[in-house]
N, CA, C and O of each residue as an XYZ file, in Angstrom:
744
protein
N      -3.198    -15.269    -20.475
C      -1.868    -14.524    -20.202
C      -1.796    -14.154    -18.746
O      -0.690    -13.880    -18.281
N      -2.858    -14.118    -17.986
C      -2.757    -13.785    -16.605
C      -3.053    -12.303    -16.343
O      -3.157    -11.500    -17.271
N      -3.180    -11.980    -15.109
C      -3.517    -10.628    -14.704
C      -2.253     -9.810    -14.450
O      -1.167    -10.372    -14.312
N      -2.391     -8.477    -14.388
C      -1.244     -7.669    -14.035
C      -0.738     -7.954    -12.617
O       0.452     -7.814    -12.333
N      -1.597     -8.328    -11.789
C      -1.190     -8.722    -10.400
C      -0.192     -9.938    -10.451
O       0.822     -9.967     -9.753
N      -0.534    -10.907    -11.295
C       0.342    -12.071    -11.410
C       1.646    -11.641    -12.046
O       2.695    -12.178    -11.694
N       1.623    -10.706    -12.956
C       2.858    -10.268    -13.611
C       3.744     -9.524    -12.621
O       4.952     -9.753    -12.578
N       3.163     -8.650    -11.840
C       3.906     -7.957    -10.803
C       4.568     -8.968     -9.881
O       5.753     -8.891     -9.556
N       3.757     -9.896     -9.487
C       4.235    -10.965     -8.488
C       5.469    -11.718     -9.098
O       6.378    -12.093     -8.358
N       5.497    -11.938    -10.459
C       6.594    -12.635    -11.098
C       7.912    -11.888    -11.088
O       8.968    -12.519    -11.130
N       7.886    -10.530    -11.031
C       9.132     -9.783    -11.103
C       9.645     -9.366     -9.833
O      10.771     -8.871     -9.789
N       8.891     -9.517     -8.686
C       9.338     -9.076     -7.370
C      10.075    -10.207     -6.709
O       9.577    -11.332     -6.659
N      11.287     -9.918     -6.187
C      12.053    -10.876     -5.401
C      11.227    -11.476     -4.267
O      10.552    -10.720     -3.568
N      11.239    -12.850     -4.033
C      10.318    -13.406     -3.092
C      10.407    -12.836     -1.660
O       9.401    -12.788     -0.952
N      11.634    -12.396     -1.225
C      11.685    -11.956      0.156
C      10.943    -10.679      0.460
O      10.769    -10.311      1.622
N      10.484     -9.970     -0.636
C       9.708     -8.761     -0.466
C       8.176     -8.957     -0.573
O       7.393     -8.051     -0.290
N       7.790    -10.162     -0.989
C       6.381    -10.491     -1.143
C       5.897    -11.198      0.175
O       6.573    -12.063      0.731
N       4.726    -10.782      0.613
C       4.125    -11.518      1.737
C       3.364    -12.698      1.181
O       3.705    -13.836      1.502
N       2.403    -12.497      0.405
C       1.636    -13.572     -0.175
C       0.608    -13.016     -1.112
O       0.353    -11.812     -1.098
N      -0.021    -13.890     -1.966
C      -1.203    -13.492     -2.665
C      -2.394    -14.067     -1.865
O      -2.528    -15.281     -1.713
N      -3.243    -13.167     -1.364
C      -4.282    -13.604     -0.434
C      -5.606    -13.522     -1.222
O      -5.706    -12.747     -2.173
N      -6.597    -14.300     -0.841
C      -7.867    -14.301     -1.510
C      -9.027    -14.111     -0.485
O     -10.171    -13.940     -0.906
N      -8.763    -14.136      0.828
C      -9.857    -13.900      1.775
C      -9.467    -12.814      2.778
O     -10.255    -11.907      3.043
N      -8.257    -12.898      3.340
C      -7.794    -11.985      4.380
C      -6.267    -11.988      4.441
O      -5.643    -12.965      4.029
N      -5.662    -10.930      4.939
C      -4.259    -10.803      5.149
C      -4.044    -10.045      6.421
O      -4.841     -9.181      6.787
N      -2.968    -10.366      7.097
C      -2.594     -9.645      8.363
C      -1.339     -8.851      8.043
O      -0.385     -9.402      7.492
N      -1.322     -7.623      8.363
C      -0.175     -6.726      8.222
C       0.367     -6.465      9.620
O      -0.273     -5.748     10.389
N       1.526     -7.022      9.979
C       2.136     -6.770     11.263
C       2.988     -5.497     11.220
O       3.471     -5.127     10.150
N       3.188     -4.805     12.379
C       4.153     -3.696     12.534
C       5.441     -4.386     12.996
O       5.573     -4.802     14.147
N       6.393     -4.493     12.045
C       7.653     -5.185     12.346
C       8.739     -4.261     12.966
O       9.847     -4.696     13.278
N       8.391     -3.044     13.118
C       9.296     -2.078     13.684
C       9.469     -2.330     15.225
O       8.472     -2.290     15.945
N      10.632     -2.571     15.711
C      10.812     -2.886     17.123
C      10.291     -1.750     18.010
O       9.885     -2.005     19.144
N      10.293     -0.545     17.541
C       9.807      0.597     18.349
C       8.334      0.889     17.993
O       7.707      1.723     18.646
N       7.787      0.236     17.000
C       6.413      0.533     16.554
C       5.391      0.018     17.615
O       5.655     -0.944     18.336
N       4.264      0.671     17.674
C       3.239      0.356     18.634
C       1.911     -0.066     17.963
O       0.927     -0.314     18.659
N       1.880     -0.147     16.633
C       0.671     -0.468     15.932
C       0.369     -1.979     16.151
O       1.283     -2.796     16.039
N      -0.870     -2.355     16.455
C      -1.236     -3.714     16.501
C      -1.473     -4.252     15.077
O      -1.712     -3.480     14.148
N      -1.401     -5.607     14.917
C      -1.666     -6.158     13.610
C      -2.963     -5.670     12.988
O      -3.972     -5.475     13.665
N      -2.903     -5.482     11.691
C      -4.066     -5.072     10.980
C      -4.547     -6.228     10.045
O      -3.799     -6.774      9.234
N      -5.820     -6.545     10.222
C      -6.431     -7.619      9.410
C      -7.204     -6.940      8.259
O      -8.056     -6.089      8.514
N      -6.937     -7.278      7.097
C      -7.690     -6.732      5.934
C      -8.461     -7.937      5.323
O      -7.845     -8.902      4.872
N      -9.746     -7.870      5.316
C     -10.591     -8.909      4.682
C     -10.815     -8.438      3.201
O     -10.988     -7.254      2.910
N     -10.797     -9.415      2.332
C     -10.918     -9.026      0.881
C     -11.868     -9.900      0.165
O     -12.248    -10.980      0.617
N     -12.250     -9.391     -0.990
C     -13.156    -10.126     -1.926
C     -12.512    -10.085     -3.287
O     -13.081     -9.536     -4.230
N     -11.358    -10.645     -3.400
C     -10.594    -10.580     -4.639
C      -9.260    -11.178     -4.439
O      -9.122    -12.169     -3.723
N      -8.249    -10.599     -5.060
C      -6.927    -11.117     -4.900
C      -5.967     -9.919     -4.488
O      -6.046     -8.822     -5.040
N      -5.099    -10.192     -3.525
C      -4.254     -9.189     -3.024
C      -2.819     -9.615     -2.960
O      -2.532    -10.651     -2.359
N      -1.882     -8.872     -3.549
C      -0.470     -9.105     -3.399
C       0.042     -8.066     -2.404
O      -0.082     -6.867     -2.658
N       0.600     -8.484     -1.305
C       1.133     -7.591     -0.285
C       2.690     -7.635     -0.408
O       3.282     -8.709     -0.506
N       3.306     -6.474     -0.399
C       4.752     -6.361     -0.489
C       5.255     -5.462      0.627
O       4.671     -4.423      0.933
N       6.365     -5.901      1.229
C       6.997     -5.092      2.257
C       8.464     -4.846      1.883
O       9.329     -5.702      2.071
N       8.703     -3.679      1.364
C      10.026     -3.325      0.859
C      10.909     -2.651      1.903
O      12.125     -2.533      1.751
N      10.241     -2.215      2.969
C      10.968     -1.546      4.059
C      11.518     -2.578      5.014
O      10.874     -2.902      6.012
N      12.614     -3.065      4.749
C      13.221     -4.177      5.522
C      14.611     -3.672      6.105
O      15.454     -3.166      5.364
N      14.787     -3.818      7.325
C      16.040     -3.310      7.966
C      17.222     -4.179      7.570
O      18.347     -3.682      7.527
N      17.012     -5.459      7.278
C      18.113     -6.359      6.943
C      18.535     -6.287      5.504
O      19.548     -6.876      5.128
N      17.770     -5.563      4.670
C      18.135     -5.443      3.259
C      18.269     -4.004      2.837
O      17.431     -3.194      3.232
N      19.253     -3.634      2.073
C      19.325     -2.287      1.565
C      18.404     -2.181      0.373
O      18.639     -2.798     -0.666
N      17.356     -1.398      0.527
C      16.310     -1.341     -0.526
C      16.853     -0.770     -1.839
O      16.575     -1.302     -2.913
N      17.619      0.299     -1.748
C      18.041      0.971     -2.942
C      19.589      1.099     -2.914
O      20.094      2.174     -2.591
N      20.332      0.060     -3.237
C      21.798      0.084     -3.022
C      22.542      1.102     -3.881
O      23.721      1.378     -3.657
N      21.829      1.661     -4.880
C      22.512      2.624     -5.803
C      22.379      4.029     -5.299
O      22.866      4.950     -5.956
N      21.712      4.261     -4.108
C      21.542      5.563     -3.514
C      22.393      5.679     -2.271
O      22.618      4.691     -1.571
N      22.887      6.931     -1.981
C      23.541      7.130     -0.728
C      22.490      7.004      0.415
O      21.365      7.491      0.311
N      22.933      6.304      1.541
C      21.935      6.117      2.628
C      21.388      7.417      3.118
O      22.101      8.420      3.146
N      20.123      7.427      3.512
C      19.456      8.635      4.021
C      18.005      8.682      3.451
O      17.355      7.643      3.342
N      17.524      9.846      3.102
C      16.155      9.990      2.679
C      15.784      9.137      1.449
O      14.628      8.739      1.304
N      16.735      8.863      0.587
C      16.483      8.071     -0.606
C      16.130      6.662     -0.263
O      15.608      5.955     -1.125
N      16.372      6.210      0.912
C      16.030      4.866      1.359
C      14.730      4.703      2.054
O      14.300      3.600      2.392
N      14.124      5.806      2.258
C      12.797      5.807      2.982
C      11.725      5.080      2.134
O      11.631      5.300      0.926
N      10.916      4.208      2.789
C       9.890      3.426      2.054
C       8.679      3.293      2.928
O       8.797      3.272      4.153
N       7.558      3.207      2.350
C       6.305      2.966      3.149
C       6.398      1.590      3.731
O       7.241      0.806      3.295
N       5.556      1.248      4.715
C       5.562     -0.109      5.273
C       5.061     -1.153      4.350
O       5.662     -2.225      4.281
N       3.961     -0.912      3.605
C       3.406     -1.906      2.742
C       2.919     -1.355      1.436
O       2.406     -0.236      1.414
N       3.049     -2.075      0.339
C       2.373     -1.782     -0.931
C       1.399     -2.894     -1.129
O       1.815     -4.052     -1.074
N       0.188     -2.655     -1.346
C      -0.839     -3.703     -1.602
C      -1.376     -3.501     -3.026
O      -1.810     -2.413     -3.404
N      -1.327     -4.597     -3.800
C      -1.856     -4.541     -5.114
C      -3.159     -5.433     -5.054
O      -3.113     -6.620     -4.733
N      -4.295     -4.788     -5.380
C      -5.583     -5.488     -5.159
C      -6.439     -5.498     -6.443
O      -6.707     -4.466     -7.059
N      -6.832     -6.672     -6.792
C      -7.871     -6.870     -7.893
C      -9.116     -7.378     -7.284
O      -9.128     -8.445     -6.670
N     -10.159     -6.642     -7.437
C     -11.504     -7.004     -6.895
C     -12.135     -7.996     -7.853
O     -11.904     -7.973     -9.062
N     -12.972     -8.901     -7.239
C     -13.745     -9.827     -8.088
C     -14.889     -9.049     -8.712
O     -15.377     -9.399     -9.787
N     -15.331     -7.947     -8.003
C     -16.498     -7.136     -8.499
C     -16.043     -6.142     -9.560
O     -16.885     -5.710    -10.347
N     -14.777     -5.748     -9.640
C     -14.255     -4.769    -10.609
C     -12.983     -5.286    -11.239
O     -11.910     -4.728    -11.009
N     -13.079     -6.352    -12.037
C     -11.807     -6.920    -12.544
C     -10.951     -6.034    -13.470
O      -9.791     -6.357    -13.723
N     -11.520     -4.906    -13.982
C     -10.687     -4.041    -14.815
C     -10.011     -2.980    -14.056
O      -9.364     -2.125    -14.661
N     -10.117     -2.971    -12.714
C      -9.405     -1.996    -11.918
C      -8.304     -2.708    -11.098
O      -8.466     -3.837    -10.634
N      -7.199     -1.996    -10.950
C      -6.107     -2.416    -10.072
C      -5.993     -1.293     -9.031
O      -5.703     -0.140     -9.351
N      -6.231     -1.678     -7.792
C      -6.077     -0.715     -6.656
C      -4.677     -0.976     -6.123
O      -4.243     -2.123     -6.015
N      -3.974      0.106     -5.791
C      -2.675      0.072     -5.157
C      -2.851      0.915     -3.900
O      -3.157      2.106     -3.959
N      -2.644      0.244     -2.740
C      -2.741      0.881     -1.426
C      -1.360      1.108     -0.909
O      -0.620      0.149     -0.688
N      -0.999      2.296     -0.715
C       0.331      2.680     -0.108
C       0.051      2.796      1.365
O      -0.673      3.696      1.790
N       0.624      1.882      2.170
C       0.273      1.892      3.619
C       1.444      2.254      4.439
O       2.564      1.798      4.209
N       1.173      3.109      5.436
C       2.158      3.488      6.456
C       1.568      3.290      7.878
O       0.465      3.745      8.180
N       2.339      2.602      8.724
C       1.938      2.413     10.139
C       2.687      3.353     10.948
O       3.912      3.441     10.858
N       1.943      4.104     11.787
C       2.576      5.148     12.650
C       1.953      5.144     14.042
O       0.767      4.873     14.227
N       2.782      5.446     14.975
C       2.298      5.594     16.384
C       1.889      7.043     16.697
O       1.257      7.269     17.728
N       2.214      8.012     15.871
C       1.894      9.344     16.081
C       0.464      9.581     15.511
O      -0.025      8.862     14.640
N      -0.170     10.653     16.078
C      -1.468     10.981     15.622
C      -1.505     11.787     14.324
O      -2.488     11.727     13.586
N      -0.473     12.515     14.050
C      -0.402     13.326     12.832
C       0.641     12.794     11.925
O       1.679     12.349     12.415
N       0.450     12.801     10.618
C       1.522     12.380      9.689
C       2.668     13.433      9.732
O       2.442     14.643      9.761
N       3.903     12.894      9.736
C       4.990     13.814      9.665
C       5.672     13.809      8.296
O       5.279     13.033      7.425
N       6.663     14.640      8.088
C       7.302     14.705      6.777
C       7.858     13.328      6.296
O       7.755     12.943      5.131
N       8.429     12.655      7.251
C       9.022     11.265      6.939
C       7.884     10.298      6.355
O       8.080      9.603      5.358
N       6.764     10.314      7.015
C       5.615      9.470      6.591
C       5.204      9.831      5.217
O       4.928      8.962      4.390
N       5.155     11.152      4.944
C       4.704     11.599      3.584
C       5.760     11.176      2.566
O       5.419     10.689      1.488
N       7.077     11.364      2.907
C       8.099     10.946      1.994
C       8.076      9.429      1.719
O       8.268      8.971      0.593
N       7.837      8.698      2.777
C       7.835      7.210      2.619
C       6.683      6.782      1.732
O       6.808      5.850      0.938
N       5.542      7.479      1.874
C       4.385      7.101      0.998
C       4.634      7.585     -0.494
O       4.173      6.962     -1.450
N       5.322      8.627     -0.618
C       5.615      9.139     -1.973
C       6.558      8.119     -2.647
O       6.344      7.749     -3.801
N       7.604      7.666     -1.922
C       8.519      6.667     -2.471
C       7.689      5.353     -2.818
O       7.890      4.764     -3.880
N       6.810      4.940     -1.952
C       5.950      3.766     -2.297
C       5.135      3.971     -3.568
O       4.976      3.045     -4.364
N       4.619      5.184     -3.760
C       3.869      5.456     -4.970
C       4.734      5.371     -6.225
O       4.313      4.848     -7.257
N       5.991      5.914     -6.107
C       6.932      5.914     -7.205
C       7.314      4.490     -7.524
O       7.329      4.101     -8.692
N       7.631      3.681     -6.481
C       7.989      2.328     -6.741
C       6.884      1.476     -7.347
O       7.134      0.664     -8.238
N       5.641      1.666     -6.852
C       4.562      0.901     -7.412
C       4.267      1.295     -8.882
O       3.897      0.452     -9.699
N       4.432      2.535     -9.178
C       4.272      3.007    -10.543
C       5.358      2.340    -11.451
O       5.045      1.874    -12.547
N       6.579      2.304    -10.998
C       7.676      1.700    -11.708
C       7.393      0.178    -11.858
O       7.625     -0.363    -12.939
N       6.923     -0.494    -10.856
C       6.627     -1.925    -10.925
C       5.593     -2.240    -12.019
O       5.741     -3.178    -12.802
N       4.543     -1.412    -12.032
C       3.535     -1.593    -13.081
C       4.131     -1.493    -14.447
O       3.945     -2.378    -15.282
N       4.875     -0.380    -14.694
C       5.455     -0.152    -15.964
C       6.412     -1.256    -16.378
O       6.391     -1.685    -17.531
N       7.279     -1.742    -15.431
C       8.261     -2.708    -15.663
C       7.588     -4.039    -15.993
O       8.006     -4.715    -16.933
N       6.568     -4.428    -15.250
C       5.887     -5.686    -15.461
C       5.301     -5.684    -16.926
O       5.388     -6.680    -17.644
N       4.732     -4.574    -17.307
C       4.117     -4.472    -18.619
C       5.190     -4.541    -19.725
O       5.010     -5.223    -20.735
N       6.272     -3.848    -19.522
C       7.318     -3.747    -20.482
C       8.111     -5.029    -20.636
O       8.241     -5.543    -21.747
N       8.642     -5.554    -19.547
C       9.532     -6.732    -19.624
C       8.725     -8.014    -20.009
O       9.211     -8.872    -20.747
N       7.571     -8.100    -19.520
C       6.752     -9.287    -19.743
C       5.839     -9.183    -20.962
O       4.954    -10.015    -21.159
N       6.065     -8.150    -21.778
C       5.217     -7.942    -22.891
C       3.691     -8.058    -22.610
O       2.919     -8.652    -23.362
N       3.331     -7.436    -21.460
C       2.004     -7.527    -21.036
C       1.312     -6.204    -21.283
O       1.810     -5.160    -20.860
N       0.189     -6.223    -21.951
C      -0.613     -5.040    -22.205
C      -1.554     -4.809    -21.030
O      -2.457     -5.605    -20.772
N      -1.320     -3.666    -20.299
C      -2.108     -3.409    -19.180
C      -3.452     -2.703    -19.575
O      -3.459     -1.531    -19.950
N      -4.533     -3.426    -19.482
C      -5.772     -2.754    -19.695
C      -6.540     -2.493    -18.453
O      -7.758     -2.314    -18.494
N      -5.856     -2.467    -17.345
C      -6.398     -2.114    -16.028
C      -6.302     -0.572    -15.836
O      -5.334      0.086    -16.218
N      -7.375     -0.065    -15.220
C      -7.230      1.277    -14.725
C      -6.633      1.181    -13.362
O      -7.102      0.385    -12.548
N      -5.613      1.959    -13.070
C      -4.907      1.872    -11.801
C      -5.352      3.007    -10.945
O      -5.348      4.150    -11.401
N      -5.743      2.749     -9.710
C      -6.211      3.717     -8.743
C      -5.300      3.541     -7.476
O      -5.251      2.473     -6.865
N      -4.595      4.633     -7.125
C      -3.757      4.683     -6.012
C      -4.508      5.271     -4.820
O      -5.262      6.233     -4.967
N      -4.298      4.691     -3.646
C      -4.840      5.253     -2.426
C      -3.801      5.007     -1.327
O      -3.059      4.025     -1.334
N      -3.789      5.981     -0.358
C      -2.836      5.875      0.804
C      -3.709      5.583      2.017
O      -4.833      6.075      2.118
N      -3.199      4.805      2.906
C      -3.777      4.493      4.161
C      -2.710      4.655      5.250
O      -1.668      3.999      5.237
N      -3.014      5.556      6.192
C      -2.073      5.703      7.320
C      -2.753      5.174      8.554
O      -3.674      5.769      9.112
N      -2.231      3.978      8.967
C      -2.727      3.329     10.198
C      -2.059      3.975     11.373
O      -0.852      4.211     11.315
N      -2.747      4.271     12.417
C      -2.198      4.931     13.576
C      -2.787      4.334     14.818
O      -3.899      3.807     14.819
N      -2.002      4.429     15.896
C      -2.528      3.913     17.215
C      -3.492      4.929     17.872
O      -4.177      4.603     18.841
N      -3.532      6.111     17.353
C      -4.472      7.101     17.912
C      -5.619      7.372     16.871
O      -5.396      7.302     15.662
N      -6.805      7.672     17.364
C      -7.861      7.911     16.478
C      -7.508      9.142     15.615
O      -6.813     10.045     16.080
N      -7.974      9.169     14.401
C      -7.805     10.366     13.533
C      -8.485     11.592     14.199
O      -9.442     11.468     14.964
N      -7.955     12.737     13.876
C      -8.530     13.958     14.482
C      -9.958     14.103     14.122
O     -10.773     14.542     14.934
N     -10.268     13.756     12.963
C     -11.609     13.869     12.411
C     -12.205     12.408     12.233
O     -11.559     11.571     11.602
N     -13.355     12.125     12.753
C     -13.892     10.796     12.594
C     -14.537     10.692     11.207
O     -15.369     11.509     10.810
N     -14.108      9.644     10.494
C     -14.534      9.491      9.108
C     -15.739      8.531      9.028
O     -15.748      7.512      9.719
N     -16.678      8.815      8.262
C     -17.791      7.929      7.929
C     -17.422      7.214      6.643
O     -17.384      7.824      5.575
N     -17.164      5.981      6.740
C     -16.738      5.209      5.512
C     -17.744      5.241      4.425
O     -17.378      5.129      3.255
N     -19.031      5.390      4.752
C     -20.061      5.499      3.716
C     -19.941      6.731      2.916
O     -20.422      6.779      1.784
N     -19.310      7.752      3.459
C     -19.114      8.988      2.752
C     -17.655      9.200      2.391
O     -17.041     10.248      2.589
N     -17.130      8.024      1.805
C     -15.691      7.939      1.641
C     -15.063      9.017      0.694
O     -13.882      9.338      0.821
N     -15.854      9.553     -0.231
C     -15.210     10.662     -1.079
C     -14.790     11.816     -0.248
O     -13.774     12.452     -0.526
N     -15.583     12.115      0.811
C     -15.203     13.278      1.678
C     -14.069     12.824      2.653
O     -13.308     13.673      3.117
N     -13.947     11.578      2.954
C     -12.972     11.141      3.969
C     -11.549     11.149      3.386
O     -10.604     11.379      4.141
N     -11.354     10.913      2.107
C     -10.002     10.822      1.524
C      -9.515     12.302      1.430
O     -10.248     13.207      1.033
N      -8.254     12.472      1.815
C      -7.539     13.777      1.739
C      -6.471     13.676      0.748
O      -6.002     12.574      0.462
N      -6.025     14.836      0.164
C      -4.869     14.786     -0.668
C      -3.678     14.698      0.298
O      -3.610     15.441      1.277
N      -2.708     13.751      0.002
C      -1.598     13.555      0.806
C      -0.348     14.211      0.255
O       0.367     14.917      0.966
N      -0.102     13.975     -0.989
C       1.174     14.410     -1.574
C       0.926     15.211     -2.816
O       0.245     14.735     -3.724
N       1.442     16.387     -2.892
C       1.230     17.189     -4.137
C       1.929     16.536     -5.301
O       2.925     15.837     -5.113
N       1.445     16.743     -6.461
C       1.953     16.153     -7.745
C       1.933     14.642     -7.829
O       2.703     14.047     -8.583
N       1.044     14.009     -7.046
C       0.753     12.620     -7.239
C      -0.748     12.494     -7.153
O      -1.437     13.437     -6.765
N      -1.267     11.309     -7.520
C      -2.704     11.103     -7.411
C      -3.113     10.308     -6.145
O      -4.223      9.784     -6.051
N      -2.143     10.239     -5.151
C      -2.457      9.533     -3.894
C      -3.322     10.425     -3.024
O      -3.045     11.604     -2.809
N      -4.369      9.810     -2.543
C      -5.210     10.419     -1.429
C      -5.171      9.425     -0.324
O      -5.123      8.214     -0.543
N      -5.193      9.971      0.915
C      -5.034      9.057      2.007
C      -6.141      9.180      3.003
O      -6.875     10.167      3.039
N      -6.250      8.118      3.845
C      -7.310      8.095      4.870
C      -6.542      7.634      6.158
O      -5.674      6.762      6.134
N      -6.925      8.269      7.224
C      -6.303      7.888      8.555
C      -7.282      6.911      9.216
O      -8.479      7.183      9.312
N      -6.757      5.779      9.665
C      -7.592      4.783     10.374
C      -6.799      4.205     11.568
O      -5.573      4.301     11.619
N      -7.525      3.609     12.513
C      -6.829      2.994     13.593
C      -6.235      1.657     13.253
O      -6.857      0.869     12.541
N      -5.087      1.388     13.726
C      -4.458      0.031     13.591
C      -5.086     -0.848     14.577
O      -5.691     -0.390     15.547
N      -4.950     -2.174     14.341
C      -5.499     -3.152     15.223
C      -6.893     -3.477     14.992
O      -7.428     -4.371     15.647
N      -7.549     -2.790     14.071
C      -8.926     -3.066     13.745
C      -9.035     -3.955     12.496
O      -8.151     -3.888     11.642
N     -10.051     -4.761     12.356
C     -10.209     -5.511     11.078
C     -10.981     -4.595     10.153
O     -11.915     -3.918     10.584
N     -10.581     -4.564      8.819
C     -11.193     -3.787      7.820
C     -11.555     -4.656      6.591
O     -10.855     -5.614      6.262
N     -12.615     -4.306      5.958
C     -13.023     -4.938      4.706
C     -12.567     -3.949      3.607
O     -13.093     -2.838      3.540
N     -11.618     -4.325      2.761
C     -11.035     -3.443      1.768
C     -12.125     -2.773      0.967
O     -12.127     -1.558      0.775
N     -13.095     -3.631      0.482
C     -14.073     -3.144     -0.540
C     -15.121     -2.258      0.220
O     -15.642     -1.341     -0.415
N     -15.449     -2.449      1.456
C     -16.355     -1.591      2.175
C     -15.725     -0.369      2.709
O     -16.402      0.656      2.790
N     -14.500     -0.382      3.078
C     -13.847      0.696      3.740
C     -12.926      1.531      2.879
O     -12.772      2.725      3.137
N     -12.322      0.965      1.891
C     -11.220      1.719      1.230
C     -11.433      1.874     -0.284
O     -10.545      2.419     -0.940
N     -12.531      1.440     -0.870
C     -12.602      1.592     -2.339
C     -13.714      2.541     -2.696
O     -13.943      2.807     -3.876
């Protein structure tokens, strides 16, 4: 019957999907005013990358323009070869500022809500029973080093709570660096 990742891929309009990657993916900063360098994520599994924050497309045409249209830069749905019963969802925001602002937090919260909706919709519409445990994590890529240097081996202490009333925790990292998802973010 396929994985939940494949089911989510089936219901998302193609212009919002980047690709399903199996070794690495590059996340560019498409904002003309953005200063983040491309981010390379090396993986040991399968990753579906989605970019819903597109200037040429109205993301939520049923809302009045404004805050309701804010969206994180990327949603990454990741199934590890080492942990096939887990689905990791990374809500990613690229920023040039050193500290997260209210807009970044709002964008990541919208990404969390949309990813939750996509999982529920894929399971409901496609009659798919989701036996995956879903783990949400936020990653804020910045052009400036985080205020506190994180030791990835002590990752439990590195993740901070980002948004109240959600289960997103986030980590601040430098953009332009290559990262191994399983070594650095899981």
